[in-house]
N, C-alpha and C positions, 0 to 999 in steps of 0.2 A: 502494500501499499504507499502510495507517495505520501510524503510529508509536508508537501508545498501545497500553498494556498495561493488562488489566483482572484485577482480582483481589478476591476475598471477604476476603482475610487480611491484617492490619497486622501485619509482622514487621520491626522498624525495623532489625535487621542486614541482613535480605535486602532491605530498601529502599535501605539505604546502599550496597550491593555492586551492586544491579542498575539502581536508576533515579537515585540521587541525582546531577545534573549530566550526567545520560545522556540520560533519555527520559521523557515523560510516562506517569502511571500513574494510574488510577481505581480506588479502594478503595471497595468498595460495602460499606454499613451499618455503618459503624465503632461500635465498642461500646467503652465508653462514649464518647458523643459529647463533643468538646470544646467544645462551644458548645449553649446551650438559648434557645429564643426570647425567654423573659421575660427573662435576664439580658441579651441582646442589645439588646433594646428599651429596660431601663433604662439601659444604658449609653449610648445612642444619645440619650437623654432627658438624661442627666448632662452628656454632653458639651455641650449647648446651654444647660446652667444654668449651667456651671462658670466661674468669673472669676478672674483671677489678676492681684493688683495691680490691680482695678478695671476689668479690661478682659475683655472676651468672649475666649475661645480660639477661634481660627478653625478648626473641626476640619469644618465640615460645608460641602457642595456640593450644590446644589438644580438640577437641570438640567430644562428643560421643552422639549422637541422641539429638541436641541442648544443651547437658548439659556440662558446660566446666570442665574440668579434670586439675585442676592445681597442681604443685608439685609432679606429679608420672613422674619419670624419664624412667620408664620401659616401657611408651608408646611413647616416643620422640626417632628419630633415633639416634644410635650410631655407633661407628667406627667399631663394630663387625658385624654390618647387611651388611656393604660393598656395597650394592645395594639396589635400590627401591624395587625389586622382593624378596630380602630376608628379608627387613624389614617388608614387607606385609605378608610375610610366618610367620614371628613371632608374627605379631598381631593377625593374624585370629584366633586362639583358645582362646587367651584372650577377643577379643571382641563377639565372637558368631555371627557373621552375622551382628551385629550393624551396624549402618552408622556410619561413623567418619571423622573429618576435621582436618588435619592438618596446621595450618598455621603460617609460618616462617619469619619475617619481618628483614630489614635491611640485605638483605641475601649477597648483594655484597660484604659487609665489612669482609667475612669469607672464600673469595675465590679470590686470586689474578688474577688468569690465567682468571676467570668470568669477574671479574671486567675490566679487560683489554679489554675483547672480548666487554663488554659492551659500554665502553668508544668508541671505534672504530666503533661500530655499529651505534652509536646514533650521533656521532659528525656532520655528514653531515646534521642532521636535526636540530642541534643546530646552523647551519650556515643559515638557511632558517628561524627560529622562535625565535632563542635567547636561550641562558644557562639560565637553571632553576635557580632562583634568590637564593633560598633555597636547592636546591637540588632534585633530582628525587628520589623517594623511590623504592627498590626492594623486591617483596614480593613472597614467594611461597606459592600456595594452593594444597594440594593433599588431596586425601581421595576417599571415596564412598559415602558421603552425598548426599541425595536428593537434596537438595540446599543450597545454603550459608547460614551458621549459624544465620547470623544478618539479611537473608530476603531482600527484595525489598528494595534499598536505592540510595542515591546520594553521590557522594563525592565531595572534592572540586580539586580532581586531573582530568586531561585527562589520560586514561590508556591504554596501551599497554600489550596485554594478548599474551603471546607466548606459543602455545600448545608444550609439551614436552613428555607426554605419555598416552594414549588413546584419547577418544573422550570427549569432553566437550562442554556443550550446554550453551550460554550466551541468557538472555532474556531482552529486553528493552522496555521502555515506554520514548517517547519525552519529556512527561510532566508528572508531578505527577498525578498517576492515583486515587489519594484520595483525601478527603478534611478533613477528621480527623486530629487535631493537632499533628500530630506524625512523626516522621522523618523516621522510619521503618515500614514494614509490614511483617510478617514472612507466615501468611495464605493470600495467595495472588490469589487463584484460580479465585476468582470473577472479577479480574482485567485482565485475559488472553485475551478477545476479543480484547483490545485495546494495545496490546504486538505483538512484532516481535521477532524473535530468530534465532540464528544462531549456528552450530554446528561447533567447534573448532578442528581441527585434529591436530597429532603430524608435526611441522614443520611450521604450520599457525600461522600468525601475524594478531590480531585483535586489532583494535582501536575503541576507543570512547571517544567523548567529556564530559567533567565535567559537563555539563548540562542534560546528560540522565541519569533517573533513570533504574536499571538494577538489576539482580539476576544471581547468577552461578548456573546450573544444572547440575547433571552428567547423562551420557546416558545409564548407565547400571550399573551392579553391580560391575564391575571391578573398582578398585581406578585408578583416573585419576591426572595428574599432569601438571600444568600450572606456569609460573611465570609471574609476572605483574610489569610491571615499571607506576609508577603513577607521573605525571609531574604538580606541584601545578600549579593551573589557577584561583581557585575562593576563597573568602574569606580570602585574603591573610591578615595577622595583621603584625604590627610593632613590636609586640613582638616574632615573628619568626626570624626577623633581630637581634632584641637584643641580643637573645639568643647566634646567631653566635659571636656577637662583644663581649660580656661582659662574656661569660662563657668558660672554656677549651674545645676545640672540639675534644671529644673523644666519643665514642658510649655511656659509662655509662652515661655520662652527659645528652646526646642529649635524651637518653631514659626514664632518669628518673626526672620527672618534678619538683619534689621539689628541685631539685640541680641546675637547669639552672641559675637562676639570684641570685643565693645567693651571689655571688661577691658584687653585689650592696648593700646588707644590712650589709656587714662586718662594725662592729664597730657601729653599730646604735642599741641605746637603746629605744630612744622616740618615742611613737607611730606616725605613719604618719597620724595626723587627722588636720583637718582644720575648725574652727569655720567660719561660714558666718556671717556676721553683717545681721542686718534687711537693709540696704541700698543695699546688694548685692555686695558690692564692698570690694574686698579683700585687706588685708595688703599688702604693696609694700616689706615686708620682709616674706622670706620662713620659714616655720615651722622647727626646728632644724633636724628632720628626714631628710628632704628633702635637707636641706643644706649639712648634710653629705653625702647622696645618691650624690650630686652635685660634692661633693670634690671627693669622690669614682672615679666617671666617669673622672674628670680631671687626677687624678693620673693614671688612665689606660691607657693615651696616645691613646686615641681613633683614631688620624690619622694614628698612626703606626697599630693599629688594624686594621682598615678597609682595608689598603694595604696587611696585612698577609691574612686575610679573603678572600679577592677578589683573590690574587695569589693562596690561597688553592680551591678555587671554580674552578679555571681553569684548575689547576693541574689534578683536579680530574674529568674534563670533565663532571660535572653534577652529579657526584656520588661520594657524601660525606655520611659517612666516609670513607676514605681510607681504606684497609686492613692493 
C-alpha cells in the first residue's frame, strides 16, 4: 500500500496537521509557483560566477554516469547559455548521450527575486511549524541521470521538491530496506518490491519527511530540473549553532568546513589535551588551550552575537545566507 497522499490544494495549516513529519504528500499544480525557470537558471549561473575573498564558491557538482567531474567549467551553466534549453544543446555533443547530473547548492543566495519568492511562499508554513533554527537549504537538481548519483539514502532534512522542467520520479521506502552497515545503496533493484514511487510534473510540489529513504529517477532521456528545499529535522548538532555564533556569516565560510570555527582557535598554541588521572577525577583548572578558547568566547560578546544571529534568521525568513 502506498504511503503517499495526493491533493490539489495547498493549505499550510492542514499540511502541518496531516503531513509534517508524518508522510509524503504530492500537491499538484501549486499556484503561484515558488520557482520559475528563468530565475533558477540565473541563480545557477550566478553560483558559478560568485567569488568570496578571491575564491570561487564550491556550489556545483557535475556527475557523468556516476563519475564526478570537478574543476571543468565547460560543463557548468554560463551566462552565454541564457536558458536551460541552450545549456542542454551545448552539452549534448560533449557528453555523447551519456547521462549527467548537475547539482547546485545554496541556490537562493544567488538571485534576490527567487529568495524573496521563497520567503513569501514558506512564511505561512513557518507560522505553523516554526522557523528552521539553522536555516533551510535550496538545491537545484538538473540532468538526465538514471537515478540520483548517491543512490538510495536518508537525509537529516524534511524535503520539498518543486518540479520545474520535465517529469521526475521519486522512489521511497518508509524504513531502511537493507541490513548492511552502509548509509547509501546505488544498485537497489532488489529493494524495489518494498518501495513506492511518484512522478512529479512541472508545477507540482512533493514533500517527504526526513525519516524516509529515497532516490530520484528520471522518467526519460530528456533532462529534468527540480529545486529542493531541505528543512533540518534530524541529527541536529550544537556545532551547527556554534558555527553561526562564532563565525562570520557569509557563504564562503558556511561552505568551507575548515574555516568555520577558526575564530575560536585564534592565539591558541598549546594542544587541547587533558590527562585523566587514575581516579577519574579531573583537575579544577582548565588546560591552557581551553582557557584561551574561553577568553576568546568572552571577548566575542556572545549575548550581542545571539541577538545579531537571531535578527538575521528572522529577516532571512529561514533562507540564509541572503543574496
